[in-house]
N, C-alpha and C positions, 0 to 999 in steps of 0.2 A: 357575592354570595347574597341572594335574597334571604333573610331569617326574620322570623318573628319568634316572640315568647309566649308561652301560654302557663299562668300560675293558677290551676283548678284547686279548690280547697272542696275536699268531700269529708262527710259527716261518718268518719270512723276513726279513732286514736288509740283503740285497745285491743283490736283482734289482728294480730301481727299477719296471720294469714290472708284474711281479708285484702289489708294494705297491700300486701305483696300482689295479690292478683290482680287489683287494679291498677297498680303501677307497672305490672306486668305486661297489660295491656296498651299501654302506652309505649314501651321500651319495644314491644313486640311490632311497631310501625319501623320498618325500614326509612332510613333518613332522618331520624329522630333522635334527639339524645337529653336523656333526664339529666339534669343539674342538680337536682337539691331535692330531698324529699324530708321534711319536717312532722314530725309526729308530736301532737300534742294529746297526751292522755287524760289531763285534767277537763281539756276543752272537748275532747272525743271528735278530734277533727286533724285531719292530715292537708299539709299544703306542699303541694309537688310543683316544682317548675322545670319546664321541657321548653327545648328550643328546635327549631326545622324550618325548611321552606314553608311556605303557606300551605301547599296542597297537604304535605305531608302532616303537619299540624293539626289540619283539618280533620284528617283521618283518624289521627290520634285521639283526639278531644272527642270525637263522636265513639269512638269504640270504649274510652274511659268512661264517658258518663253512662254509656249503656250498661256497662260492666257494674259500675257503680249501682245501676239502679237493680240490677237483678241482684245484688249481693247484700245491699242495707236496706233493712225496713225502718221507715222514719218512725214509723207508729210506737216503735219502742226505743227511739233513741234520747239520750239524756247527756247533756253536756254543758260546760260553762258559756261555751260562745255562742252567741246568735245565730240562727241558721235557719234555711227556708226548705231544703231539700237534701237528698243523697248527695247529689253534687252540689254544693249551696251556690258556689259563685264560678265563674270560669273565665276570668279577662283574656283578652290578647293584647300584647305590646310590641309595637315595631321596635326593632334592635337594628337589622342592617338593610338598607335598599330597599325600604318598604315604606309606604305612606301610611299616616293614620285611616285615611280614608279606604285604602286596600284592606287593613285591618276590621273595619267597621263592616265593610262587603264579607270578609271571612266570617265573622261573629254572626252575622245574618245567615249565611249559608248553613253553619253549625247548628244555630239555634230552628232553623227549618227544619234541617233533619232530626234534630232530637224531637223537635215537636210532633212529628209525623210518626215519632215511636211513641206517642201517648205520655209524654212528659212537659206538663205548663212550663214557657220559657219566658223570662221577663228580660227586656233589652235595656243595659244601663250606661251612663256616662256617653262617651261620643256615639254610641249606637243606639241611644235612647230615641224613643218615638214620639216623646210627651216631655216637657218641663218636669213636671212632678215625678218622673219616673227616672231623671238622673242620677240621683243620690241611692246608692246601696242601701243606706240605714233606712231611707224612706219605703222600699221596695219590701224590705223585708221585716218592717215594723207589724208585730203581732206573731211574727217567726212561723213554723211549722203548725203551732196551734191554732194559728189564726188564718189559714190558708183556704180553708173553705167558705169561710165569711169573705174572704178576697177576693176568691174567684168568682163569688155570686154578683161580686160590685160591679156593676157596668165600667167603671173607673179603674178599673184594675183586671180587666179582660187579659188574660195572656197574651204576649205579641204572636206567639206560635204555641199551638197543642192545645189539648182541652182546657176547657171553662169549666168542668164539672169536677167536682171532688170524687172520683169513682174509685173501684177497689185498686186499681193501679197506681192511681196519684196519691191514695192512702199511702202506701208503700214507698213511693218515690219523693213524693215532695215536687217542689219546682225547683227550677233552677235559673239563677240569673247571671247573663251574659253580656259581654260587650267590647267595645276595643277601649284603651285607656293608655296615658301614658306610665312609665316606668313609676312606680311607687316604692318609695324609700321607708323602710320602717327603722325608724332612728332613735335611740334614748339618750338622753343627756345626763350624765350623773353629777349628784350635787353631794356637798358634804353635810348631809343631814338625815336624820331618820325620819323627820316629820313629812308626812305625804302630803299635807295642807301646804307647806311652804313650796313644794316642787308643784303641787296642783296651780299655786298662785302664779307661780311662771307661765305654767300652761295656759293660764286664763287670758294672760298678756301677750302672749304671743300668737296664738291659734286665730285663723282668720274670723272665727265664729266669737270671738271674745266671751263676753260674759251679759249678764241681765243687769240692766241699768236698777240701781236700788235709791228710794227717798232718804230723806232725812232720818225715818225712821227704820230703816234697813230691809224696808217692803220693797218688792219688785215692783217696777213702773210697767205698766201694761198699757197698750194702745185701745181703741175704741172698739176692736173686735176681741179684747181680751187675751192676746198675743203680748208675751214678754217683749219688751222693747231692750235691743243688745247695744251692747258699746262694743263696737270691733276691734279686735286683736291687732297686733303691729304687721303679722306677716299672711301674706296671701298663698293658698293652697296649702296650708298647715292646720292638721289637726292636732290636737294633743290633750291630754290630762297628765297628772300626778299621780303617782303609786310608790308603795315602797315595796322592796324586793328581800325577802326573807334572805336567799341565797348570798344577797351582796351584803346584807344589812346596810343599806342605805336607801334613798328614796331617789327616783329618775324623775325627769319629764320625758312621758312616752308619746311620741311623735310620728304621725303619719305625713310623710311629706309627698303631695299628691303630684307635684310638679315641681321638678329642681330645676327647671330651666324658668319657670315663674319666682319660684324663691329658692336659691342657692344653696347647697347644703351647709357652705361654711357662713353664709349670711343667719341661716337658724341657730347655730353654734354660738356665733359672735353674739346675737341677740339673748340667747340665753344666758350667756355671761354677764350681758349689762343687766339684766333682769335679776339675776342673781346678787350681783353687786348690789342693787338696792335693798334687799332684803337681809343683807348681810352674810350671804352666802356664797361660795366658790364652786363653779364649775371644776371636776376635778377629771372629766375626760367623758367619752362617748362610747355608744357601740350602734355597729351596724346589724340588724336582723336579717340573716339569709344573705343573697346576693345582690350587688350593685354594680351599674354601669362604672367604666372607668371615668367618663366626662365630669360628672361631678367632683369626683379627687382630684381628677386633673386642674380642673379649675380653683379649687380649694388650694392646692398645692401652690399654683402662682398667685394666690392672694396673698398666702402667709409668707413667702417668699419677699414679694414685693411690700407686705408690711414689715419685715426686716431688713428694707433696703438692697436686698440682692435681685439680681436678675431672674427673670421667670423663663429667660431662654434656655432651659436646661433639659436634659433626657427626660422623657415621660416617668421612667420609674424615680426619677429623684423628685420630680412633682410629687409623685403618689407616695414616696416616703416622706417628703415635707408634711405631706396632708394627714399622713397616719400618726405623725408626732403631734402634730400641732391640734390635730382633734382629739388627741388622746385615744383613739381607736384600740389600741391593745391595753388600756387599764384593766379591763377585768379577764379578756382572754386574750392570746394573742391573734392579731389582725395578718392572716397572711394572704397576699395578693393574689396568688396563683390558685387558692383556694374560693376566694370570695367576690373577686371580679371577672365579671361574664365573659369579657373579651379575652381573657387569659385563659379562662376553663376552656373554651372553643378554640384556641388559637392552634392555628396548621402550619405554623410557621418551620420550615425543614431546611431550608440554605442559609438563610440568615442567623439561624441558631446555633450554626457550626463554628467551630475554631477557624480561623486564618488557615492553619496548616490543612484542616479537615476539608475547607472549601477548596482548596488548591488541588489536593488529591483528587477530589471528585471531580474537579475540572480537568484535570491531565488524563481520565480515563476515557476509554474507546467510546463511552456512550455521547450520542450529539448533545445531550442535554444533561447538565447546564453548559451553556454557549457564550457566546458572543452578545448575545440579548442581555442574560443575567450579569455579564460582566458589565454591561452598559450601565445597568441600573445600581451596580455597585458602584461604579466609578462615580455617578450621579451623586449617590449616598456618601459618599466620601468627600465631596465638593460641598455639599449640605452642611456635613459634621464640622469640617475646618471652617467654615463661615460661621458658624454657632459658635465656635471656638474663639474665634476673633470678637466677635459680638460680647462675650462675656467676658473676656480681658479686657475690652474697651469699657465697658460698664463699671468694673471696679477699679478702673485706674483713676488715680487723685488727680484733678486738675480736667478730666475730661466729664465732669457732673452734667454739663448742658445738655450733652449728646445722648444721657442715658436712655430716653425714654424711646429715640428712633435706634439705638443699637439694641434694647431689649426688644423691639419690634423685630428686628433683623434675625435675633436669636431665637424668637418664638417662630417664627415663619420657617427658619432654616429647620428647626427641629421636625415643624411637622412634613416637611419634604423630604426630610431622610426619613422618617418613618414609611412615607410611602412610597419612596425610590425601594427601601429595603424589602416592602410587600412586593413589588414589582420584580425582585430577584426571582422569587418562586411563582409570579404569574405569567413570568416569559417560558419558565419551564413547563408550567401546566398546559399552557396553550399549544408548547410544540407537542404534547403528549396528546391532545386533541388531534394533532394533525396526522401522527402516526396510526393513531385510533381509528380513522376516516381513510387512510391508506389501507390499513387491512381488513377493512370492508368485504365482504361478498360482491362480486362483480358478473355473475355467472349468465345473469337474465337481462333482459333490457330494464326491466323495474329496478332491479339491485343497481344497474349501472346508473342510472337516474338518480336513484338515493344516494349511492356514492360519490358522485359529482358535485351533487349539492351539498351534501356532507364535506366534502374537500374545501368548496369554495368557500363555505362558512368560515372552516377550521382557519385556511388560510389568511382569511380578513381578519380573524379574531388575532390571529399570530401576528400579522402587520400592525394591528392597533396598539398592542402592549408596547412594542419599542416605540411607537409613537408617543404615547404618552410618556414613556420614558423621556423622550426628547425634550416634550413640553415642560415636564419638570426641572429637567437639567437646566432648560434657559432660564426656567424662575432661578433656580442656584446661581447662575451667572449674573442676573440683575441683581441679586442681594449681592455677591462677591464685588460688584463694583461699588454697591453702598457702603461695604466693609472697607475696601481700598480706599475710597473717599475720605471717609471719616474715623475708620479704626485706629485703635493704639498702632503708633509707629514699629513699635516691636514686632508687630504679629503681621507687618505689611507682607512678607514671604508667603505668611499662610494663606492671607486674602488671594495672592497670585497662583498659589498652588491649588486653590479652589476653582478659581477661574479655568485652570487648565484641565481638573478633573472633569468639570462640566462640559467644556470643548471636546472631551473624550468620550464623555459619554452620549451626547448628540451626535458626534461622527461614527461611533460604533454602532447606535441604536437606528441611525439612517441606514446603515447597510443591510440591519437585518429587516427593516422595513421592506427594502427593493427586493431581498431576495426573496421574500413571501409574496410578493406582489406581483413576482414573474409569474406565477401559477395561476392568477387572475387574468381571463382574458376580456373580461367585458370594460371598456373604458369608463363607462357609467361608475363603477363600483371603484376602481383603482384610481382613476383619476383625481378625485377628490382627496383621496387620502396621501398621494404623491404631492398635491399642491399644498397642503396644511404642513408636509414636511419640509419643502422647499422655502417657505416663509420661516420656519424655525431656524432653519441652516444660514438662512440669511442672515438673520438676525444675531445669531449668534457668532457669526465672522465679523461682523459689525462690530459688538461689544468688546469680544476677545483682545483685539489690539488695543481697545481703549483701557481695558481693566490693567493689561500689562503696562501700558504708557504711565498710569497713576501710580502703580505700584513701584515703578522704576523712578521715577520722578521724585515722590514722596521719601522714599527709601533710599534716595543715590545710590542706587543699583547698577 
């Protein structure tokens, strides 16, 4: 599923009726899901997080911006947060199966449509049309009160919409929009009430750093009079220090602009180092709003490795390790199901069942779930067994030399297990699309053509899902061989069982590929799929006896 996130900030945080109407304009768009609404009374600002397919997000964003323009009069707006318009900023963030380039195009489409409604639009971040427009703070400098002068400046003509400060713009202000990576709002707690100490940490870690000073404490400037900066330690990090009355402590307040450039755990560990230099201690941290699972998974792996433990454990264990190590529940409980985007939008059905519940569902007269889902389950079981062998080997005394390779096996096995579990549902969903195509009307020639095209597409997709299961199960077989070759001798039977499950997954999935391709007449469509299937079958049938030979010889079975 292609998903994009949109995080609009609009300039109303006190009138609940207005807030509800604006948020309602988003949720009214079919296919869009509102994940979070954060209302700030002091800032007089609301931040909404919603998600959906790009075409649906586009409609929701336009509807929301136009509704905010109707309900908010910027000429009377007051609040603590910098702002430029009724919808102040509207970023688009790639989530699943969508590129940054596609999000840039999305932001420009929305910008053009909003501009056509008489609202000035500036593009920023990855969508920026000039270097000086990339940074939100630079565009917003002067805020709403300086917008008339900004519009009159040729350097600051909007990318879309009017450049005159007319009566409509006086009410709506301007909107900044663009595509960016996921920004993590992150606060690190320190054991002091002194804001200046927290700010000292912030100056040392943030990319912008601090102004250089001479022996007299004066700021050193270049020939143009600009302050010369000493860069901070971390790229893609913005930070300040502040004191929070509610917590009676100071925090390093951080915007992590790109967690792939600087991982979350690196930010935390760097704060720990800087705090120690000042005689302080980091006591924990907090994530504001929602977060993708990736930075927490990577943090969990980092901290487990730091403890000398294997990182090849289930995803939930990694996230638990991250929560504990980062102290994310120090100020309030961090509940993954409420804070991690992927968990909020999760649509797992079959993998979430108990074993007994799945067996009962499988045994009913409905044709799905069926053999394809069972094939994926068998592959997932093989991956889980391989991971178990890797972890048992990693912790065994006398086998320290192969820990890095066994951890690699464990991490890869966990990834395969998660994907194969997802394929359990995907196989059933693919079959449901076949049934939908079968039920299409075919009374006229035109309807018959549409039905035949839909059926062909659905059957091809129904063949591709078990084909992917075969490929993933083949990867499990390869890992099972590595586990059998080097793994803990006490777990050799588990490595062999993993290979048996992987082989069963491949063979069962192959049957499902074949039966779905029977409905495809065109050799140019079906033969490539059958060819890929035969390659996988051949390699599995070569690997399987090899794994069993290793297991039997090493285990003297």
